[in-house]
LUMVEXGU-655537 format. One line per 4 residues: number of its first residue (from 1); their letters; for each residue z, y, x of N, C-alpha, C. Coordinates in steps of 0.1 Angstrom, whole numbers. Each point is the difference from the previous one (the first is absolute). Layout:
REM residues N
NUM> a> Z/Y/X/Z/Y/X/Z/Y/X ~ ...
//
This chain:
REM residues 452
1> mlrv> -260/36/-235/-4/-10/14/16/6/9 ~ 8/-5/1/11/1/3/1/4/19 ~ 7/14/1/-1/8/12/13/-2/8 ~ 1/-7/6/15/3/10/3/3/10
5> avvg> 12/6/9/1/9/9/12/-10/4 ~ -7/-9/12/13/-3/10/4/14/9 ~ 11/-4/5/9/14/10/2/-12/13 ~ -7/0/10/8/-7/17/-13/-10/-6
9> sgps> -3/1/13/-13/-7/6/0/-15/11 ~ 19/-1/-2/2/-8/7/-3/-15/-6 ~ 6/-14/3/-3/-10/-7/4/-2/-16 ~ 15/7/-2/0/-1/-14/-7/11/-10
13> gcyt> -5/6/5/-13/7/-6/-11/-1/-3 ~ -7/-8/19/-13/-6/-5/-1/-13/-6 ~ 17/-9/0/-8/-11/-6/3/4/-16 ~ 6/13/-6/1/-1/-11/-15/5/-6
17> aqhl> -9/12/7/-10/-1/-6/-9/-11/7 ~ 0/-10/3/-2/-14/1/-5/-6/-8 ~ 13/-1/-8/0/-9/-10/1/8/-16 ~ -4/12/9/-3/11/-16/-17/-6/-3
21> vqld> -6/1/13/-16/3/-8/-3/-22/4 ~ 9/-4/5/-3/-14/1/2/-5/-19 ~ 6/7/-2/8/-5/-19/-5/9/-11 ~ -5/13/5/-7/7/-8/-16/7/1
25> pavr> -10/-8/-4/-13/5/4/-1/14/2 ~ 4/5/-10/-7/16/-1/16/8/7 ~ 7/-3/5/8/11/2/-4/5/11 ~ 8/15/2/-5/5/14/14/8/10
29> vdvl> 2/-3/9/11/1/6/-3/9/8 ~ 9/14/6/1/7/5/16/-3/10 ~ -1/0/8/4/-7/18/8/15/6 ~ 15/5/-3/-4/17/7/13/-6/11
33> drlp> 1/7/6/5/-1/13/8/16/5 ~ 10/-1/0/8/16/9/-9/-2/16 ~ -1/-11/9/-11/3/12/-16/-5/-4 ~ -1/10/14/-18/-4/-5/-6/-9/4
37> cpyg> 8/-13/6/-2/-11/1/5/-13/-9 ~ -5/-10/-3/1/-11/-10/11/-5/11 ~ 6/-13/-7/8/-13/4/15/0/0 ~ 9/14/0/9/-1/2/5/-5/8
41> lvry> 10/-8/-3/10/-6/14/-7/-9/10 ~ -11/-4/-8/-14/-11/11/-1/11/13 ~ -4/9/-5/-3/15/6/6/-2/9 ~ 12/9/-6/14/7/8/11/-7/0
45> gvap> 2/-16/1/12/0/1/-1/-19/8 ~ -12/-3/-2/-3/-15/10/-2/5/15 ~ 9/-5/5/2/2/16/-14/-1/6 ~ -4/4/8/-21/3/4/-3/-13/9
49> dhek> 11/-5/6/-7/-16/4/4/-13/-8 ~ 2/6/-17/-1/-13/-4/-13/1/-8 ~ -12/1/7/-13/3/-9/-3/-14/-8 ~ 5/-12/0/-1/-11/-11/4/8/-16
53> iksl> 10/11/-3/10/1/-7/-9/9/-2 ~ 0/11/9/-11/13/-3/-17/-3/-7 ~ -2/-11/3/-14/-7/-3/2/1/-17 ~ 13/2/-6/-5/-2/-15/-3/12/-8
57> qngl> -1/11/13/-11/12/-6/-10/-3/-9 ~ -8/-11/8/-11/-5/-6/-6/-1/-17 ~ 9/-11/-1/5/1/-14/2/8/-8 ~ 10/12/5/6/11/-7/-16/10/-2
61> rtvl> -6/-1/15/-16/9/1/-9/-1/-17 ~ 0/-15/3/-12/-12/-17/7/10/-6 ~ 13/-3/-4/6/12/-17/-4/11/1 ~ -2/13/10/-3/9/1/-13/3/-3
65> eher> -8/-11/0/-12/3/7/-5/-4/-14 ~ 6/-7/-11/-5/-8/-14/-9/13/-7 ~ -8/0/-6/-8/10/-5/9/5/-14 ~ 9/-6/-6/7/12/-6/15/-1/0
69> vrfl> 3/1/18/8/9/3/-4/8/9 ~ 12/13/-2/-3/9/9/12/10/9 ~ 2/-2/13/5/10/9/4/9/3 ~ 10/5/-8/-1/14/2/15/4/10
73> gavp> 1/7/15/7/-1/5/2/15/2 ~ 9/-2/6/12/15/6/-2/8/-19 ~ 2/-5/-5/9/-1/-17/15/0/1 ~ 8/10/-1/12/1/4/2/-4/-19
77> vgpd> 11/-9/0/7/2/-16/15/5/-2 ~ 3/9/-8/10/4/-2/-1/18/1 ~ 13/7/6/5/13/-3/-15/6/10 ~ 1/-9/13/-14/11/8/-14/-4/-1
81> gvpa> 2/-4/-12/-14/-7/-6/-4/-4/-11 ~ -11/-12/-7/0/0/-12/13/-3/-5 ~ 2/5/-9/13/-6/-7/-2/-14/-14 ~ 9/-7/4/0/-9/-6/-2/2/-16
85> arlr> 1/10/-10/-1/0/-9/-20/5/3 ~ 0/-1/6/-18/10/-4/-9/-11/6 ~ 8/-9/6/-11/-17/1/0/-4/-10 ~ 13/1/-3/-1/-5/-24/-11/4/-7
89> elyh> -3/12/5/-5/10/-11/-16/-4/2 ~ -4/-7/20/-8/-2/1/-14/-14/1 ~ 15/-13/-2/-5/-11/-1/10/-7/-9 ~ -8/-14/-7/12/-7/-12/9/-5/5
93> avvf> 1/-4/13/13/-4/9/1/4/13 ~ 14/2/1/1/1/19/12/-10/2 ~ -3/-10/14/7/-4/4/5/4/13 ~ 13/2/4/4/0/6/1/-8/15
97> cvga> -4/-3/13/2/-2/6/6/4/15 ~ 13/7/-1/4/13/13/5/-12/10 ~ 3/-12/0/14/-6/4/14/6/4 ~ 4/-1/12/11/-2/3/4/10/10
101> aadr> -1/15/-2/-2/7/14/8/4/6 ~ 15/-2/-2/15/5/5/5/-13/10 ~ 3/5/11/9/-15/7/18/7/-3 ~ 4/-9/-1/14/-6/-2/5/7/9
105> rlgv> 10/3/4/12/13/13/11/-12/-1 ~ 7/3/15/9/-11/2/8/5/-2 ~ 1/16/-8/14/4/-2/12/3/6 ~ -4/0/19/9/1/9/1/17/4
109> pged> 10/4/3/3/9/14/-14/2/11 ~ -5/12/-2/-8/2/11/-12/-11/-2 ~ -3/-4/-12/-17/-10/-1/-7/18/-4 ~ 1/14/0/-9/5/4/1/11/12
113> lpgs> 0/-5/10/-5/2/16/-7/3/2 ~ -3/6/11/-14/2/3/-4/-19/10 ~ -11/-5/-3/-4/-13/8/4/-8/-11 ~ 8/-3/-18/1/-8/-6/-10/2/-11
117> wsat> -8/-7/-3/-10/-2/-12/1/-12/-11 ~ -6/0/-6/-4/-12/-10/-11/-9/7 ~ -5/-12/-1/-6/-7/8/-11/6/-8 ~ -7/0/-8/-12/8/-11/-7/13/9
121> efvs> 11/3/1/-5/15/8/-6/-2/13 ~ 8/-10/6/-9/-5/16/-17/-10/-5 ~ 5/-7/-8/-16/-8/-7/-7/13/-6 ~ 5/10/-6/-13/12/0/-7/4/9
125> wysa> 4/2/9/-1/8/10/-12/-12/11 ~ 5/-10/3/-9/-8/7/-8/-6/-8 ~ -1/0/-15/-12/0/-11/-11/9/-4 ~ 6/13/5/-10/15/0/4/-1/-14
129> hpda> 14/-2/-5/-1/10/-13/0/17/3 ~ -7/6/-10/-5/10/-1/15/9/4 ~ 9/-1/-10/12/8/-2/14/-4/11 ~ -12/-10/11/11/-4/8/2/13/11
133> adag> 13/2/1/2/9/18/0/-9/10 ~ -6/6/12/-3/-2/13/14/8/6 ~ 11/-13/-6/13/5/2/6/-3/14 ~ -8/-4/11/8/-4/12/11/-8/2
137> flrg> -4/-13/-12/5/-10/4/8/-10/7 ~ -11/3/12/3/-11/12/2/8/11 ~ 0/17/1/8/9/11/9/-7/2 ~ 2/0/12/17/-4/9/5/-15/-4
141> vrsa> -2/-6/-10/5/-11/-3/-3/-13/9 ~ 9/-5/3/7/-10/8/0/-16/-10 ~ 8/3/-5/3/-10/-9/4/2/-15 ~ -5/-10/-11/1/6/-15/2/-14/-4
145> vvvg> 6/10/-13/6/-13/-8/-9/3/-18 ~ -2/-11/-5/-5/-1/-12/8/-12/-9 ~ 8/12/-7/10/-4/-12/-4/-9/-10 ~ 0/-11/-1/-13/-9/-9/-9/-17/7
149> vgnv> 1/-6/-12/-1/-17/9/-12/0/-14 ~ -13/6/-2/-9/-2/-11/-11/5/9 ~ -10/-9/-7/-14/3/11/-3/16/1 ~ 3/8/-7/-2/15/5/6/2/11
153> avdv> 12/-4/-1/13/-4/12/-11/-3/19 ~ -5/-12/-7/-5/-7/12/-18/8/2 ~ -3/10/-9/-16/3/5/9/8/9 ~ 8/16/-4/-2/5/11/12/-3/11
157> trml> 5/-8/3/4/-8/13/-9/-4/4 ~ -16/-10/-5/-6/-3/8/-10/11/7 ~ -1/12/-12/-8/11/8/9/5/7 ~ 8/-1/4/12/15/12/-4/-11/7
161> argt> -2/-16/5/-1/-6/9/-15/-2/3 ~ -8/6/-8/-13/-10/6/-10/11/14 ~ -4/-6/-1/-12/9/17/-15/4/-6 ~ 2/10/9/-16/8/-9/-9/-10/1
165> relr> -5/-9/11/-13/-12/2/6/-2/-20 ~ 7/-7/-5/-2/-4/-8/0/8/-14 ~ 3/13/-1/1/10/-7/-17/4/0 ~ -5/2/10/-8/13/2/-14/-11/-9
169> ptdm> -2/-9/-1/-10/-6/-14/0/6/-15 ~ 10/1/-4/8/3/-14/-6/15/-3 ~ -1/5/-13/1/9/-2/11/13/-2 ~ 11/-6/13/11/10/2/-6/13/0
173> phaa> 3/7/-1/2/17/3/1/-3/13 ~ -14/16/7/5/0/14/13/6/4 ~ 2/7/-5/16/6/5/10/-6/0 ~ 1/-13/-11/11/-8/0/-5/-8/12
177> ltal> -12/-8/3/-3/-4/11/6/3/12 ~ -3/12/0/3/4/14/17/5/0 ~ 8/-1/-8/13/0/-1/8/-12/1 ~ -9/-10/-5/8/-16/3/-5/-1/19
181> aasg> -12/2/2/-2/-4/9/8/10/11 ~ 1/14/-1/12/0/13/18/3/-3 ~ 0/-9/-12/14/-4/-6/12/-4/13 ~ 10/1/1/14/-5/11/6/-5/-11
185> vtri> -5/-8/-7/10/-12/-8/2/-13/6 ~ 9/0/8/4/-17/5/10/-9/-16 ~ 6/7/-6/10/-11/-6/-1/3/-15 ~ -3/-7/-6/0/4/-16/6/-12/-5
189> hmvg> 12/3/-13/11/-8/-5/-4/-1/-12 ~ -3/-9/-9/-5/-2/-9/14/-3/-7 ~ 7/0/-9/13/1/-7/3/-1/-15 ~ 2/-15/2/8/1/-19/15/0/-3
193> rrgp> -2/3/-11/15/0/-3/9/-17/-5 ~ -11/-7/-4/2/-15/-2/-5/-9/8 ~ 3/-9/3/-5/-16/5/-14/-1/5 ~ -3/-4/8/-16/-8/1/-4/-8/-9
197> sqar> 7/-12/-6/-7/-6/-8/-2/12/-19 ~ 3/9/3/2/11/-11/-18/8/0 ~ -2/5/15/-8/10/3/-13/-6/-11 ~ -3/18/-3/-15/-4/-13/-10/-2/10
201> fttk> -4/3/13/-11/1/8/-14/-12/-2 ~ -11/-5/-3/-3/-8/3/-5/-11/12 ~ 4/-12/-1/-5/-6/13/-11/1/7 ~ -9/4/2/-13/9/-5/3/16/14
205> elre> 3/1/-10/5/15/7/10/-4/14 ~ 8/-7/-5/9/0/11/2/-8/13 ~ -18/-8/-3/-2/-4/15/-8/8/8 ~ -1/6/-9/-13/11/8/7/8/8
209> lgtl> 15/7/4/7/2/5/-1/-4/16 ~ -3/-18/1/5/-4/7/-11/-4/10 ~ -13/4/-9/-14/0/13/-3/17/4 ~ 9/14/3/-5/3/6/1/2/17
213> pdta> -11/1/0/1/7/15/13/6/9 ~ 1/-3/9/15/8/8/10/4/-9 ~ 1/-9/-9/12/-1/-6/12/-11/-7 ~ 11/1/5/6/-13/-5/11/2/-12
217> vqad> 1/-8/-7/4/-4/-10/14/-9/-2 ~ 7/4/-4/17/-5/1/10/7/-12 ~ 1/-15/-9/9/-1/-11/15/0/7 ~ 8/8/-7/11/-3/6/12/-7/-2
221> adda> 2/-11/6/7/-13/2/17/-3/-10 ~ 6/18/6/13/2/-8/-6/1/-18 ~ -9/7/4/1/8/-16/-4/-13/-7 ~ -11/-9/-1/-2/-12/-2/9/-8/-7
225> aldp> 11/-3/12/10/-5/-1/9/3/-11 ~ -4/5/-4/11/6/-16/-8/-5/-14 ~ -9/-5/4/-11/-5/-15/-1/-13/3 ~ 12/-7/-13/0/-17/2/-20/-6/-2
229> afdd> -7/4/-3/-9/-4/-7/-11/8/17 ~ 6/3/9/-8/4/11/-1/-13/3 ~ 13/-10/6/2/-11/8/-5/-15/-12 ~ -2/2/-10/-2/-9/-8/-10/6/-14
233> psgl> -12/2/1/-13/4/-8/-1/-6/-6 ~ 4/-14/-8/-2/-5/-5/-3/-3/-16 ~ 8/15/-4/1/1/-14/-7/12/-7 ~ -6/2/10/-6/11/0/-14/3/-6
237> slpr> -7/8/-8/-11/2/2/-10/-6/7 ~ -14/-5/-3/-11/-5/11/-2/16/8 ~ -4/9/-7/0/14/14/14/3/7 ~ 8/1/-9/13/7/10/1/-10/9
241> rrnv> 3/-16/-5/0/-9/12/-10/1/14 ~ -12/5/-3/-9/0/9/3/13/9 ~ 7/13/-10/5/11/13/7/-5/9 ~ 13/-5/-7/12/-7/8/-8/-8/15
245> evlr> -12/-5/-3/-2/-11/7/-4/14/16 ~ -8/10/-1/-6/8/3/10/7/7 ~ 14/2/-6/3/10/5/12/-13/12 ~ 3/-12/-5/6/-8/8/-8/1/12
249> gwta> -13/3/3/-8/-2/12/4/12/9 ~ 2/9/-8/2/16/6/13/-2/4 ~ 12/-7/1/10/2/6/5/-5/18 ~ -6/-1/3/-1/3/18/1/9/3
253> pprp> 6/1/13/-4/13/6/-15/2/-1 ~ 2/16/-3/-19/4/3/-4/-4/16 ~ -16/5/-2/-4/2/11/3/12/16 ~ 6/-5/8/3/12/11/-15/8/1
257> darr> -13/-3/-1/-11/8/7/-2/9/-12 ~ 1/-3/-10/-6/13/-18/6/10/6 ~ -12/8/-5/-1/14/0/10/7/-10 ~ 2/-8/-12/3/2/-15/7/-12/-3
261> lirl> 14/6/-9/7/-10/-7/5/1/-10 ~ -3/-8/-10/1/0/-15/12/-7/-5 ~ 9/6/-2/19/-8/-2/-5/0/-14 ~ 5/-16/-8/4/1/-12/13/3/-4
265> rffl> 9/2/-8/13/7/-2/1/-6/-10 ~ 15/-6/-5/-3/-3/-17/18/1/-5 ~ 6/3/-6/9/3/-6/7/11/10 ~ -9/8/-4/7/14/6/-1/12/-17
269> rpve> 8/5/-2/-6/10/-10/2/16/5 ~ -11/8/-1/-2/12/4/13/12/-5 ~ 12/6/6/1/10/-4/4/12/2 ~ -5/0/13/-4/23/3/-12/-2/10
273> llar> -6/7/5/-8/6/5/2/9/10 ~ 9/-5/9/3/12/12/-11/6/8 ~ 7/18/-1/-6/9/11/0/4/11 ~ -10/-3/7/2/-1/16/-12/14/3
277> dgrv> 4/10/9/-11/6/7/-6/7/-14 ~ 5/3/-11/-6/10/-16/-5/-17/-9 ~ -6/-14/3/-7/-6/-2/11/-11/-5 ~ -11/-8/-2/9/-20/-2/-2/-6/13
281> gavr> 13/-4/5/1/-7/10/7/-11/-1 ~ 1/1/-10/7/-15/-1/1/-5/-12 ~ 6/-9/-5/3/-5/-17/9/-9/2 ~ 10/-1/-8/12/-8/2/3/-4/-14
285> fert> 2/-15/6/-5/-5/-7/16/-13/-6 ~ 3/-2/-14/9/-13/-2/-1/-10/0 ~ 7/-9/3/-4/-15/2/1/-4/-12 ~ -5/-6/-7/4/-9/-12/0/-13/1
289> apdg> 1/-6/-13/4/-19/-3/-1/0/-11 ~ -8/-13/1/1/-7/-10/8/-2/-12 ~ -2/7/-15/13/-2/-13/0/-12/-2 ~ -10/-8/1/2/-15/-12/-6/3/-14
293> lggv> -5/13/1/-8/0/-13/-14/5/0 ~ -10/-6/14/-13/10/3/2/13/4 ~ 13/6/3/-4/12/4/12/5/14 ~ 2/7/5/6/5/11/15/6/-2
297> tgtg> 10/3/9/9/8/-5/3/7/19 ~ 6/12/0/5/10/10/10/-8/9 ~ 1/0/11/10/-7/8/11/11/5 ~ -5/11/0/4/10/8/-2/0/14
301> rfed> -8/-6/7/-5/6/14/-8/-1/0 ~ -5/12/15/-11/5/-5/-9/2/19 ~ -9/0/-7/-12/0/12/-9/9/5 ~ -4/12/8/-5/8/-1/-15/-7/12
305> ieaq> -11/3/-8/-14/-4/8/-6/14/6 ~ -6/1/11/-6/12/0/-14/2/-4 ~ -4/12/0/-13/0/-12/-4/17/2 ~ -12/2/9/-2/16/-4/-13/-2/-17
309> lvlr> -2/-10/-4/-13/-1/-14/13/-12/-7 ~ 3/7/-12/3/-8/-7/-15/-5/-17 ~ -1/-9/-1/-7/-4/-9/6/-7/-14 ~ 4/9/-11/3/-12/-13/-8/-4/-7
313> svgy> -3/-13/-3/-5/-8/-9/8/-9/-3 ~ 7/7/-16/9/-5/-3/-4/1/-20 ~ -16/0/0/-2/-4/-15/-9/15/-1 ~ -6/-1/-14/-8/10/-8/10/5/-13
317> rgvp> -10/8/-5/5/10/-16/-6/3/-5 ~ -1/0/-11/-10/7/-14/3/14/6 ~ -16/12/0/5/12/-7/-1/2/-11 ~ 6/9/-10/-1/3/-15/-16/8/1
321> pagl> -12/-7/-7/-12/3/-2/5/8/-7 ~ -6/16/-1/-5/8/-3/-4/-1/-15 ~ 6/7/-13/-3/-6/-12/6/-14/-7 ~ 1/-6/6/8/-16/-6/12/3/7
325> pfda> 9/-10/-13/11/-5/2/4/-7/14 ~ 10/0/-1/10/-11/15/10/-1/1 ~ 4/-11/6/8/-10/-5/7/1/15 ~ 7/6/2/7/6/15/7/-15/6
329> atgt> 6/-6/-12/3/-15/9/-8/-6/6 ~ -6/-1/-7/-11/-14/5/-15/7/9 ~ 2/16/-5/-11/5/8/-13/1/-4 ~ -1/-9/-14/-13/-3/-4/-3/12/-14
333> vphl> -10/-1/-8/-5/5/-11/5/-12/-11 ~ 7/8/-7/3/-16/-11/-16/2/-7 ~ 4/-12/-3/-14/-12/-7/-3/-8/-6 ~ -7/-1/-11/-1/-13/-4/-14/-13/1
337> agrv> 3/-9/8/-11/-2/7/-12/8/3 ~ 6/8/9/-13/15/2/1/12/-9 ~ 1/-1/-16/2/12/-2/9/10/4 ~ 4/8/3/11/11/-2/4/7/-9
341> lrgg> 15/-5/2/8/0/-11/11/13/-4 ~ -4/7/-6/8/14/-2/11/0/-8 ~ 16/1/0/7/2/-9/2/-15/-5 ~ -7/-11/8/1/-15/-6/-13/-2/-10
345> avap> -12/7/0/-14/1/-12/-5/1/8 ~ -11/-8/-1/-15/0/12/-7/13/-6 ~ -2/5/14/-9/15/-2/-12/-4/3 ~ -8/3/-10/-16/-5/-7/-4/7/21
349> geyv> -9/-14/4/-11/9/6/5/3/16 ~ 15/-5/1/2/2/11/6/-15/12 ~ -2/-3/10/2/-13/3/1/0/15 ~ 4/-8/6/9/-7/11/-3/-10/8
353> agwi> -5/-1/9/1/-9/9/2/1/15 ~ 5/-12/9/4/-3/15/11/7/2 ~ 6/4/10/14/-2/2/9/12/-5 ~ -8/12/-8/3/12/-9/7/-9/-13
357> krgp> -8/-13/-5/4/-7/-14/10/-12/5 ~ 5/-4/12/4/-14/6/9/3/7 ~ 1/10/11/9/2/11/-5/-8/8 ~ 3/5/16/-5/-5/12/-4/-11/2
361> tgvi> -5/-9/-5/5/-17/-1/-17/-4/5 ~ 1/-12/0/-16/-8/1/-8/2/11 ~ -11/-6/6/-7/3/9/-14/7/-5 ~ -11/5/6/-9/7/-6/-9/-12/-10
365> gtnr> 4/-10/0/-5/-9/-11/6/-1/-10 ~ 10/2/-5/12/0/-13/-6/11/-7 ~ -4/16/10/-8/8/-10/-15/-8/-12 ~ -3/-9/3/-14/0/-8/6/-6/-11
369> scak> 8/-11/1/7/-5/-18/7/13/-10 ~ 9/10/9/6/9/-5/-5/9/-6 ~ -17/4/9/-9/5/-7/-7/-5/-10 ~ 1/-9/-2/-11/-12/-12/11/-1/-14
373> etvt> 11/3/5/12/4/-13/-2/13/-4 ~ 3/9/6/-1/10/-2/-17/3/-8 ~ -9/-2/3/-14/0/-4/-2/-3/-13 ~ 9/-19/1/-5/-6/-14/5/11/-11
377> slle> 13/2/3/11/13/-10/-11/9/-3 ~ -9/9/10/-11/12/-2/-8/-2/-8 ~ -7/-15/0/-10/-1/-6/4/-5/-19 ~ 10/-9/2/6/1/-13/-1/19/-10
381> daps> 9/4/10/2/15/-11/-17/3/2 ~ -13/-2/5/-7/7/1/-7/5/-12 ~ 0/-10/-15/-5/7/-13/1/12/-6 ~ 18/4/9/4/7/-8/-1/11/8
385> ltar> -4/6/14/2/2/6/-14/9/7 ~ -5/-7/-6/-17/2/-1/-7/9/-10 ~ 10/-1/-9/0/10/-17/4/12/4 ~ 0/0/12/3/19/2/-11/8/8
389> plpa> -10/10/-1/-11/4/7/4/6/15 ~ -10/1/9/5/3/11/-12/5/5 ~ -1/11/11/-10/4/7/-8/-11/5 ~ -19/4/-2/-4/-11/2/5/-5/22
393> dplp> 1/12/1/2/-9/16/13/13/8 ~ 10/-6/3/15/12/6/-4/3/8 ~ -13/-1/9/0/4/15/-5/19/1 ~ -9/-2/-12/2/15/0/10/9/-5
397> alra> 11/-3/-10/9/1/-4/10/3/4 ~ 1/-8/15/9/-1/15/-7/12/9 ~ -10/1/3/-8/8/8/6/19/-9 ~ 0/-2/-12/-3/9/-5/17/12/0
401> egvd> 5/-13/5/18/8/0/4/-6/18 ~ -12/5/8/2/1/15/-1/-13/8 ~ 1/-10/-10/0/-16/10/-17/-3/7 ~ 4/2/11/-12/-6/9/0/-14/4
405> pvlw> 0/-11/-8/0/-16/8/-9/0/12 ~ 2/-10/7/-8/-6/9/-2/-14/-8 ~ -13/3/-1/-9/-15/-9/2/-6/18 ~ -6/-17/-9/-5/-11/12/-9/7/10
409> rgwq> -10/4/-5/-8/5/14/11/6/10 ~ 3/11/-10/11/8/11/9/-10/13 ~ 7/-12/-8/5/-10/3/-6/-3/16 ~ -13/-5/-4/-10/-11/7/-2/14/12
413> sier> -2/17/-2/0/7/11/12/-4/12 ~ 12/1/-8/9/-2/9/0/-6/8 ~ -2/-16/-5/-6/-13/3/-9/2/16 ~ -5/8/-4/-14/3/9/7/7/18
417> aesr> 7/13/-6/9/-1/5/7/0/8 ~ 7/-11/-4/10/-4/7/1/-13/16 ~ -17/-2/-4/-9/-9/2/-7/9/12 ~ -5/13/-3/-5/11/14/12/0/13
421> lgas> 14/2/-10/10/4/8/3/-16/11 ~ 1/-7/-8/6/-15/9/-12/0/12 ~ -15/3/-7/-14/-4/18/7/11/9 ~ 2/16/-6/2/8/6/11/-4/13
425> lgrg> 9/-13/-5/15/3/8/-3/-14/8 ~ -11/-5/-5/-5/-16/12/10/-10/-9 ~ 4/-2/-11/7/-3/-8/-9/-5/-12 ~ 10/-10/-7/-13/1/-15/7/10/-12
429> vvkl> -1/-1/-13/3/4/-6/14/8/0 ~ 4/12/-1/9/6/2/4/14/-8 ~ 10/-3/-11/8/10/-8/-1/13/-4 ~ -6/4/-5/3/12/1/16/9/-9
433> adwp> 9/5/8/13/2/-2/5/10/-7 ~ -8/8/-6/1/14/-5/-8/2/-10 ~ 11/6/-3/-13/8/-19/-10/9/10 ~ 1/13/-1/-16/6/5/-6/-12/9
437> slla> 2/-7/9/-14/-7/2/-2/-11/-14 ~ 3/-8/-3/0/-3/-17/-11/4/-4 ~ 6/12/-5/-4/9/-11/-15/0/8 ~ -1/8/9/-14/2/10/-9/-7/0
441> aare> 1/-10/3/-1/-17/-2/-10/-4/-18 ~ 11/3/-1/-5/4/-16/-13/8/-7 ~ 2/9/3/-11/14/4/-8/-7/-3 ~ -5/-5/12/-12/-4/11/-4/-10/-13
445> agda> 1/-2/-13/-7/-6/-7/-3/6/-11 ~ 3/12/-4/-5/9/-15/13/1/-6 ~ 10/-5/2/12/-2/-8/5/13/-3 ~ 2/11/-9/15/8/3/8/-3/5
449> vtwp> 13/3/6/10/0/-5/12/7/5 ~ 16/-2/1/6/6/0/6/-1/10 ~ 10/11/1/12/-8/13/10/-1/-13 ~ 7/-13/6/12/-5/-12/12/11/2
//
């Protein structure tokens, strides 16, 4: 009988487990996660007001409740937990589905000033990730700059402008909801270094900005005029043409009665974060211009935009998984159809899927085909992998080494605690936002758990 460990319970990990049990009627799969809660970025990356996308958890839940799949939460893999080599001793195969955990940096002076954060850090805070710090993101902030024009940039821009009435029915942690309710942010600038026709947000996400109560949206007409495709979008792909159509509708002067203003700026490249009173006070941008090759070039002209909060959203990068080879140039683990390569040779029993395999590309659904390719390779290798004898069940061996996982019933206990918390606050489900609360809730189910 084939026994597989899948490291990571986000979409790529769950789809890997799903393909395994669908294609092999006898396989047993343990899905391990460093956190006590499953679902990865669906729980901790999807904006709380995007209920339709968050409902993908229902499909992932079905996978994790399969009779031949077992969830083992609060199990770190690496130097501070179970070594990858030990997992190889306990399972016939290990599939690493650990994503791309690092944010790309701007690489400009002042980037480490107080008030300068990655968008992911902000998302983790309002999504109740237990590693997130309540860093006072919004304290004293009147104007914010979001660097980037992708969907994550749109998400954080929308959250900065969202009203409490719209967020109260969501599962947003109460501390974040309270901070957003007290926010004094009135100006939000979302800035891209290239033109509006090259922005990477989707039209559906973009349009949502125009539906926010008490908020006006303006696309800077002078910026847009530098993009030839803005006046004549006929040569663009349909998604980008639709984006331009939406943006063209926002070039008029904004409503004067709006409490907040979102300004979409283009052809501006950040070159420095300027300090005021010991923290970020403005961002200096260089005006760029199209270079005729699809990129931009600097013009030597500069503009400062006031900001007490700067959120960079310029992409993600893989982090070297402990015990695995890593290609720093691509931010991925070298592989052949999902088989890990060590020194150019296939490493028996080691596999990758998701962003650590292909880089931070695609949407949630892209993980299905990515996982299936890896599972196909794994099952082709199964006859040789299963020739190696294993313990009957790796769980006792893990516990003997000090690992006390949160099992599925522990996760269900966390869900019940979050329902009780929401009811006590007059809301629906409200996420628990810290390790002690999560682990205490898991203990109510009788699972032994350890501190991270």
